[in-house]
TORDRENKOL-486015 format. One record per residue (C-alpha): residue number from 1; residue in one letter; x negated, y, z negated. Coordinates in nm, 2 decimals, padded with zeros to 4 digits. Example, Ala and Ser with C-alpha at 12.3 -4.5 7.8 and 13.67 -1.06 7.14 Angstrom:
// residues 2
+-----+------+--------+--------+--------+
: seq : type :     c1 :     c2 :     c3 :
+-----+------+--------+--------+--------+
:   1 :    A : -01.23 : -00.45 : -00.78 :
:   2 :    S : -01.37 : -00.11 : -00.71 :
+-----+------+--------+--------+--------+
END
This chain:
// residues 138
+-----+------+--------+--------+--------+
: seq : type :     c1 :     c2 :     c3 :
+-----+------+--------+--------+--------+
:   1 :    X :  04.93 :  06.38 :  07.28 :
:   2 :    X :  05.15 :  06.48 :  06.99 :
:   3 :    X :  04.94 :  06.66 :  06.68 :
:   4 :    X :  05.14 :  06.59 :  06.34 :
:   5 :    X :  05.14 :  06.91 :  06.15 :
:   6 :    X :  05.17 :  06.71 :  05.82 :
:   7 :    X :  04.78 :  06.62 :  05.83 :
:   8 :    X :  04.71 :  07.01 :  05.85 :
:   9 :    X :  04.94 :  07.14 :  05.59 :
:  10 :    X :  04.81 :  06.87 :  05.36 :
:  11 :    X :  04.44 :  06.96 :  05.42 :
:  12 :    X :  04.51 :  07.32 :  05.40 :
:  13 :    X :  04.66 :  07.21 :  05.03 :
:  14 :    X :  04.43 :  07.02 :  04.88 :
:  15 :    X :  04.13 :  07.15 :  04.66 :
:  16 :    X :  04.11 :  07.49 :  04.43 :
:  17 :    X :  04.10 :  07.81 :  04.63 :
:  18 :    X :  03.78 :  08.01 :  04.61 :
:  19 :    X :  03.95 :  08.30 :  04.38 :
:  20 :    X :  04.13 :  07.97 :  04.15 :
:  21 :    X :  03.76 :  07.86 :  04.11 :
:  22 :    X :  03.63 :  08.20 :  04.04 :
:  23 :    X :  03.90 :  08.23 :  03.76 :
:  24 :    X :  03.83 :  07.87 :  03.56 :
:  25 :    X :  03.48 :  08.00 :  03.59 :
:  26 :    X :  03.53 :  08.33 :  03.41 :
:  27 :    X :  03.74 :  08.18 :  03.16 :
:  28 :    X :  03.48 :  07.93 :  03.05 :
:  29 :    X :  03.20 :  08.21 :  03.05 :
:  30 :    X :  03.42 :  08.39 :  02.82 :
:  31 :    X :  03.47 :  08.10 :  02.55 :
:  32 :    X :  03.12 :  08.00 :  02.55 :
:  33 :    X :  03.04 :  08.36 :  02.45 :
:  34 :    X :  03.35 :  08.34 :  02.18 :
:  35 :    X :  03.17 :  08.01 :  02.08 :
:  36 :    X :  02.80 :  08.14 :  02.11 :
:  37 :    X :  02.86 :  08.45 :  01.92 :
:  38 :    X :  03.06 :  08.23 :  01.65 :
:  39 :    X :  02.77 :  08.04 :  01.56 :
:  40 :    X :  02.55 :  08.31 :  01.59 :
:  41 :    X :  02.74 :  08.43 :  01.27 :
:  42 :    X :  02.70 :  08.15 :  01.10 :
:  43 :    X :  02.37 :  08.09 :  01.12 :
:  44 :    X :  02.31 :  08.45 :  01.00 :
:  45 :    X :  02.52 :  08.38 :  00.73 :
:  46 :    X :  02.40 :  08.07 :  00.61 :
:  47 :    X :  02.04 :  08.25 :  00.64 :
:  48 :    X :  02.17 :  08.54 :  00.38 :
:  49 :    X :  02.35 :  08.25 :  00.19 :
:  50 :    X :  01.99 :  08.09 :  00.14 :
:  51 :    X :  01.79 :  08.34 :  00.07 :
:  52 :    X :  02.03 :  08.47 : -00.19 :
:  53 :    X :  02.02 :  08.14 : -00.37 :
:  54 :    X :  01.63 :  08.10 : -00.30 :
:  55 :    X :  01.64 :  08.45 : -00.53 :
:  56 :    X :  01.90 :  08.35 : -00.82 :
:  57 :    X :  01.68 :  08.02 : -00.83 :
:  58 :    X :  01.37 :  08.19 : -00.87 :
:  59 :    X :  01.54 :  08.44 : -01.14 :
:  60 :    X :  01.64 :  08.18 : -01.32 :
:  61 :    X :  01.32 :  08.02 : -01.38 :
:  62 :    X :  01.16 :  08.33 : -01.49 :
:  63 :    X :  01.41 :  08.36 : -01.76 :
:  64 :    X :  01.31 :  08.00 : -01.83 :
:  65 :    X :  01.00 :  08.05 : -01.86 :
:  66 :    X :  01.02 :  08.35 : -02.12 :
:  67 :    X :  00.82 :  08.37 : -02.43 :
:  68 :    X :  01.04 :  08.31 : -02.72 :
:  69 :    X :  01.21 :  08.53 : -02.90 :
:  70 :    X :  00.92 :  08.58 : -03.18 :
:  71 :    X :  00.66 :  08.65 : -02.92 :
:  72 :    X :  00.82 :  08.87 : -02.67 :
:  73 :    X :  00.73 :  09.20 : -02.78 :
:  74 :    X :  00.82 :  09.51 : -02.62 :
:  75 :    X :  00.64 :  09.63 : -02.32 :
:  76 :    X :  00.64 :  09.52 : -01.95 :
:  77 :    X :  00.52 :  09.19 : -01.78 :
:  78 :    X :  00.52 :  09.13 : -01.37 :
:  79 :    X :  00.38 :  08.89 : -01.14 :
:  80 :    X :  00.46 :  08.67 : -00.82 :
:  81 :    X :  00.62 :  08.33 : -00.81 :
:  82 :    X :  00.75 :  08.20 : -00.47 :
:  83 :    X :  00.69 :  08.51 : -00.31 :
:  84 :    X :  00.91 :  08.67 : -00.52 :
:  85 :    X :  00.78 :  08.97 : -00.73 :
:  86 :    X :  00.94 :  09.03 : -01.06 :
:  87 :    X :  00.89 :  09.22 : -01.34 :
:  88 :    X :  01.06 :  09.21 : -01.69 :
:  89 :    X :  01.07 :  09.56 : -01.97 :
:  90 :    X :  01.18 :  09.44 : -02.33 :
:  91 :    X :  01.23 :  09.75 : -02.57 :
:  92 :    X :  01.41 :  09.84 : -02.84 :
:  93 :    X :  01.81 :  09.81 : -02.76 :
:  94 :    X :  01.94 :  10.17 : -02.80 :
:  95 :    X :  02.33 :  10.22 : -02.84 :
:  96 :    X :  02.58 :  10.40 : -03.10 :
:  97 :    X :  02.65 :  10.13 : -03.32 :
:  98 :    X :  02.30 :  10.04 : -03.36 :
:  99 :    X :  02.10 :  10.19 : -03.66 :
: 100 :    X :  01.75 :  10.16 : -03.70 :
: 101 :    X :  01.71 :  10.26 : -04.06 :
: 102 :    X :  01.90 :  09.98 : -04.16 :
: 103 :    X :  01.66 :  09.74 : -04.32 :
: 104 :    X :  01.86 :  09.38 : -04.14 :
: 105 :    X :  01.71 :  09.03 : -04.04 :
: 106 :    X :  01.73 :  09.07 : -03.66 :
: 107 :    X :  01.70 :  09.40 : -03.45 :
: 108 :    X :  01.83 :  09.39 : -03.02 :
: 109 :    X :  01.57 :  09.40 : -02.79 :
: 110 :    X :  01.67 :  09.48 : -02.44 :
: 111 :    X :  01.53 :  09.30 : -02.15 :
: 112 :    X :  01.58 :  09.37 : -01.80 :
: 113 :    X :  01.46 :  09.16 : -01.53 :
: 114 :    X :  01.37 :  09.28 : -01.17 :
: 115 :    X :  01.32 :  08.99 : -00.91 :
: 116 :    X :  01.23 :  09.13 : -00.52 :
: 117 :    X :  01.26 :  08.86 : -00.24 :
: 118 :    X :  01.02 :  08.91 :  00.04 :
: 119 :    X :  01.25 :  09.00 :  00.24 :
: 120 :    X :  01.35 :  09.31 :  00.01 :
: 121 :    X :  01.66 :  09.19 : -00.17 :
: 122 :    X :  01.61 :  09.27 : -00.51 :
: 123 :    X :  01.84 :  09.11 : -00.79 :
: 124 :    X :  01.84 :  09.26 : -01.21 :
: 125 :    X :  01.93 :  09.08 : -01.51 :
: 126 :    X :  01.97 :  09.30 : -01.77 :
: 127 :    X :  02.05 :  09.12 : -02.14 :
: 128 :    X :  01.98 :  09.19 : -02.49 :
: 129 :    X :  01.78 :  08.92 : -02.72 :
: 130 :    X :  01.80 :  08.93 : -03.13 :
: 131 :    X :  01.42 :  08.97 : -03.27 :
: 132 :    X :  01.36 :  08.92 : -03.62 :
: 133 :    X :  01.27 :  09.18 : -03.79 :
: 134 :    X :  00.89 :  09.24 : -03.94 :
: 135 :    X :  00.94 :  09.10 : -04.26 :
: 136 :    X :  01.13 :  08.84 : -04.19 :
: 137 :    X :  01.01 :  08.64 : -03.98 :
: 138 :    X :  00.90 :  08.28 : -04.07 :
+-----+------+--------+--------+--------+
END
């Protein structure tokens, strides 16, 4: 009875060893962890961008709904829209180059709008509006 050594060698060479399989599993696990981390970062960035866009759009809605320049008196207005709290402060504009004693048909009015999102992020808009002087309103 003669046994061939060729068949014994081919049986030992077929397939992967346990160490090769473990190395392959480790590479797959590391790759999946990296992909998961990347996806998590993208989701957080998308959520942050979405919240910022909602804050900007709410601010634009408030600015669009402001009273006309003749009706916007100095003082404070506040409210809430789409779960965003807002506060508007209108006051005379003060600067070195503005002389309130001069008689002009217009005077500048500082308008500060502060909007806070439900997550706590704050957007502040500072602008200046021209308003007719009391004697020049038509």
